[in-house]
C-alpha positions in Angstrom: -61.5 18.0 35.7 -61.5 15.2 38.4 -61.3 15.6 42.5 -61.1 12.5 44.2 -61.2 12.2 48.3 -59.2 9.7 50.1 -59.6 9.5 54.3 -57.8 7.4 56.5 -58.1 6.7 59.8 -55.3 4.4 61.7 -56.9 2.4 64.7 -54.2 2.1 67.0 -54.8 4.9 70.2 -51.6 4.8 71.7 -48.5 5.9 70.6 -45.9 3.8 69.7 -42.4 5.1 71.4 -39.0 3.3 70.7 -36.3 4.0 73.2 -33.0 2.8 73.0 -30.5 1.9 75.9 -29.4 5.5 76.0 -32.6 7.4 76.0 -33.7 10.1 78.5 -33.0 9.0 82.1 -35.9 8.4 84.7 -36.2 10.2 87.5 -37.7 7.8 90.0 -40.4 6.4 88.3 -41.4 9.8 86.5 -39.6 12.5 84.7 -40.6 16.0 85.1 -41.4 18.4 82.6 -42.3 22.2 83.5 -44.0 24.4 80.7 -42.1 27.2 79.2 -42.4 30.7 80.8 -44.2 33.3 78.9 -41.9 34.8 76.6 -41.8 37.0 73.2 -39.2 35.0 71.3 -37.1 37.1 68.7 -37.7 34.9 65.9 -41.3 33.7 66.4 -42.8 31.8 63.2 -46.7 31.4 63.5 -49.8 33.1 64.4 -51.6 32.3 67.5 -55.8 32.2 68.1 -58.3 31.8 70.3 -61.7 30.5 69.5 -64.5 30.2 71.9 -67.4 27.8 71.0 -70.5 29.4 73.1 -72.6 26.3 72.4 -70.3 24.0 73.4 -68.8 26.1 76.1 -65.1 25.0 74.3 -62.3 27.0 73.9 -60.0 26.2 70.6 -56.7 26.6 70.8 -54.5 27.1 67.1 -50.6 27.6 65.7 -50.4 27.7 62.6 -47.2 28.1 60.8 -45.8 28.1 57.5 -42.8 25.3 57.3 -39.6 26.3 55.4 -37.1 29.5 54.3 -39.2 32.4 55.3 -36.7 34.1 52.4 -39.1 35.5 49.7 -36.6 35.0 46.8 -35.9 31.0 47.9 -39.5 30.3 48.3 -40.5 32.2 44.4 -37.0 30.6 43.2 -37.6 27.0 44.5 -41.0 27.0 46.0 -42.4 25.7 49.6 -41.3 22.5 50.4 -43.4 19.1 50.2 -44.5 19.6 53.8 -45.0 23.2 54.1 -48.0 24.0 57.1 -47.5 22.9 60.6 -51.0 23.2 62.9 -50.8 23.0 66.7 -54.1 22.2 68.6 -55.7 21.7 71.8 -59.2 22.4 73.2 -60.9 22.7 76.9 -64.0 23.9 78.2 -64.9 27.2 79.8 -63.0 29.9 79.0 -60.4 29.6 81.1 -57.8 26.6 80.8 -57.7 25.2 84.2 -54.5 23.5 83.6 -52.0 22.0 80.5 -53.7 19.8 78.0 -53.3 15.8 78.4 -52.0 16.3 74.6 -51.5 18.4 71.9 -52.6 17.5 68.0 -50.1 18.4 65.5 -51.4 18.2 61.9 -48.6 18.1 58.8 -49.9 19.6 55.5 -47.9 18.7 52.3 -49.1 19.0 48.6 -46.6 16.7 45.9 -47.1 16.8 42.0 -46.0 14.3 39.9 -45.4 14.1 36.1 -47.5 11.4 35.0 -48.9 10.0 31.3 -52.7 9.8 31.3 -52.8 5.9 32.3 -51.1 7.1 35.6 -53.9 5.8 38.1 -52.5 7.0 41.9 -52.1 4.9 44.8 -53.6 5.9 48.2 -51.3 3.4 50.0 -48.8 5.4 52.5 -47.7 4.5 55.9 -49.7 6.0 58.5 -47.3 6.9 61.2 -45.2 10.1 62.3 -42.0 9.8 63.1 -39.9 12.0 65.6 -36.1 11.2 66.3 -35.3 13.6 69.3 -31.4 12.3 70.5 -31.6 8.7 70.8 -35.0 8.5 71.6 -37.8 7.4 68.3 -41.2 8.5 68.8 -43.7 7.1 66.7 -47.4 7.7 66.5 -49.7 6.6 64.3 -51.5 9.4 61.7 -55.0 10.0 60.9 -54.8 11.3 56.9 -57.1 12.9 54.4 -56.1 12.9 51.2 -57.0 14.1 47.8 -55.9 13.8 44.4 -56.3 16.3 41.5 -55.8 15.8 38.0 -54.2 18.4 36.5 -53.4 18.5 32.2 -50.5 19.8 30.8 -50.3 23.2 29.1 -48.4 21.9 26.2 -48.6 18.0 24.4 -45.6 15.9 24.2 -44.7 14.5 20.8 -45.0 10.3 21.4 -43.1 8.8 18.0 -45.4 6.5 16.5 -44.3 3.8 13.8 -47.0 1.4 12.2 -44.3 -1.1 10.5 -40.7 -1.8 10.2 -40.5 -0.3 7.3 -42.7 2.5 7.4 -41.6 6.2 8.2 -41.6 7.3 11.9 -44.1 9.6 12.4 -45.3 11.3 15.8 -48.6 11.3 17.5 -49.7 14.4 19.7 -50.1 13.0 23.4 -51.5 15.2 26.4 -49.9 14.2 29.3 -51.1 15.5 32.9 -49.7 16.0 36.4 -51.2 14.9 39.5 -51.4 17.3 42.3 -51.8 15.2 45.7 -52.8 17.4 48.7 -53.0 15.5 52.1 -53.1 16.2 56.1 -51.6 14.2 58.6 -52.6 14.7 62.2 -51.5 13.0 65.2 -52.5 13.2 69.2 -49.1 14.0 70.9 -49.2 13.4 74.6 -48.1 16.9 76.2 -44.9 15.1 78.2 -43.4 13.9 74.4 -45.0 17.9 73.0 -42.5 19.1 75.7 -39.5 17.0 74.5 -39.8 18.2 71.5 -39.3 22.0 72.6 -36.0 21.0 74.2 -34.3 20.5 71.0 -33.4 23.3 68.7 -34.2 21.9 65.4 -37.0 19.1 65.1 -36.9 16.7 62.1 -39.0 13.8 60.9 -41.0 11.8 58.6 -45.2 12.4 58.1 -46.9 10.0 56.4 -43.6 9.0 54.4 -42.4 12.6 54.0 -39.5 14.7 55.5 -40.3 18.0 57.7 -38.2 20.2 59.1 -39.3 22.1 62.1 -36.2 25.3 62.2 -35.5 27.0 64.9 -38.3 29.8 64.3 -40.8 27.0 64.2 -40.1 25.6 67.5 -39.5 28.8 69.2 -43.6 29.9 68.0 -44.0 26.2 69.4 -42.6 26.9 72.8 -44.5 30.5 73.3 -47.6 28.4 72.4 -46.8 25.9 75.3 -46.4 28.8 77.5 -49.6 30.1 76.7 -50.7 26.9 78.5 -49.7 28.2 81.7 -51.9 31.3 82.3 -50.9 31.8 86.3 -47.4 32.3 85.2 -46.2 29.6 87.8 -43.3 27.6 87.5 -46.0 24.2 86.6 -44.1 21.0 87.0 -45.8 17.5 84.7 -45.1 14.6 86.4 -44.5 12.0 83.4 -43.8 8.2 83.4 
């Protein structure tokens, strides 16, 4: 069994944002975003965790949630989607968040399986861009990608026709195919204003490194609960966004 790991890091620093003429209207020189209030959503997807590093005096906040149908029968029959897990995270110094974070890291995890012949060589050229359309606005962010490929031998060999000459009878040779497993994590840094814009939608769809993903209402509700905990004082904090 052969494992290949390759990490691709984007050199871009600023997120790219493409806006059409009918995008979100401007309020003076800036827009306002309000952190969600602390609440208990009816359909909450995911688990929120906080961990404190005493050596670094740093707290890490993390939400991890599965994507796709939560119906057990559906997942057994059809399996999870290709992009199957979302992780949202941010860090802050100390144990108490003094104010909202400037950005949130979004990580999308995926697994692809391809049936290939024995001479297949996987390629690593993927587009390191996260694309999220919201209304008339399309947000694009550079991705840091970590990818691993695994060569899985097929359970049963395949019979390949073999003919040595035109008049010779056709024989068959046994050829063992294999399956390629591509595991990928794609991470983007999302400015807090854009993150809150995503939460204003009931659902969020997009592509990560060319793979489609779908954040349904329970996932977005979990992200809203995650964002609500960025406001420990439970006050209506407004964030001014340019």
